[in-house]
N, C-alpha and C positions, 0 to 999 in steps of 0.2 A: 912180512913176509913176501918175498918175489913171485911173481905166477910163472913158474916153471911151466906149468901146464894150464892151456888156455881152452876155450870152446873150439869145436870143430879139429881138436889135434887128433891124430892116431894113437893111442895107448895099447901097451899090454900089462895085464896084470901080473903082479911078479910074487906075489903071495897069498895064500888063503886058499880056500875051496876052488875058486875059478882061476887059478895060476895057469899062465899060457895063453888065455883068451885074450883076443884083440878087439878093440871096437874104437868107434868115435865118440870123443866127449861131447855129451848133449848139454850141460848145465855145469857148471862151476858154483860149489856154495864155499866162497873164501872164508866167512865167518866162522864155520864149520872145520875149514881144511877139508873138504869131500868133494867128489866128484861124481857125477852121472854119468855112465860108459853105456852105449847103446847095445842091446844083447847081453849085456853080463849083468851078473847078481840079481836075476828075475826073481820076483815074488808075487806070491798069489793072494790077492785081496777079494774078500767077499763083499759085496757091495748090495746094501740094502736097496730095496725098490723106492723112488722118490718120484717126485713130480719132473725132475730133471731127466732121469734113467726109469722110466716107468718098469722095465723088465727086471733090474737088479742083475745079480749074476755073481761070477767069479770072473775077475779080470787078472793079467798079469802086467807087471810093471816093473823097470828098472827103481833098484834101490840105490841110494848113494853108497861110495865106497870112500875111504881114507886117502888121501892124495898120496900117503906113503907106499900105499899097496899097489900104485900105478908106476909106469915109466914110460916115457915117450919112446915112439919107435921111430928108427931111422934105419931105411934098408932092410926091414924086415926084422931088425933086432933092439932090444932095448937098449937105451942110451940114457946118460946123464945130461943135463943142462948146465951149461954156462953162459956168463953175459959177458960180452964183448962191447965197449964203447969205441966207436967208430971215430975216423979223423973229424968228420963234421959234426960230430957231437952225440949222434943217436946211438941209441941202446939196443942191440939185437941178441936174440938167442942162438947161441951155438950149441952143435951136438958135440959132447965130449968125446964119442966114438969116433966120429969121422973129421970133426972139424968145419963140417958145413954149416952154414946159417940157416937155420930152421925158419921157413916163411910163414907169415902170419894169416891165417885164413878167416875170412869173413863172408856174411851172407850178402850178397848182391840183391837187393829186392827188385832191380828192374829186369833182369834174366832169371831169377829164382832159382838161383844155384850159388854153390858155395866157391869163392874165388880165393887167391893166393895173391900176396905181394911179400917181399921180401923183408921189408922192415916199416912199423908204422911211422 
């Protein structure tokens, strides 16, 4: 299955209880076809006190969503993703709504920030 949605992409939930919420993809689980979106699908978990966390308590964390429930955001609107092969042989993701190339975002450990480039 092609990777339409990648880490650091901005996505919108298109169905379910969290419909309309947007966020950044924190993690992609390709074997389960799921993604974890920041600030969406929050679940509370009761943590028992252990040596690692002596206080225990209740924590909230993001739970995975199926990849079919989210759509990539382009100019504030959800869009489908198409793939295009360039003349130099590179494969890029293209927005079906606007036809623009979707830049690839990555974590730059030197500057400790998310950077983007047009294609890998």
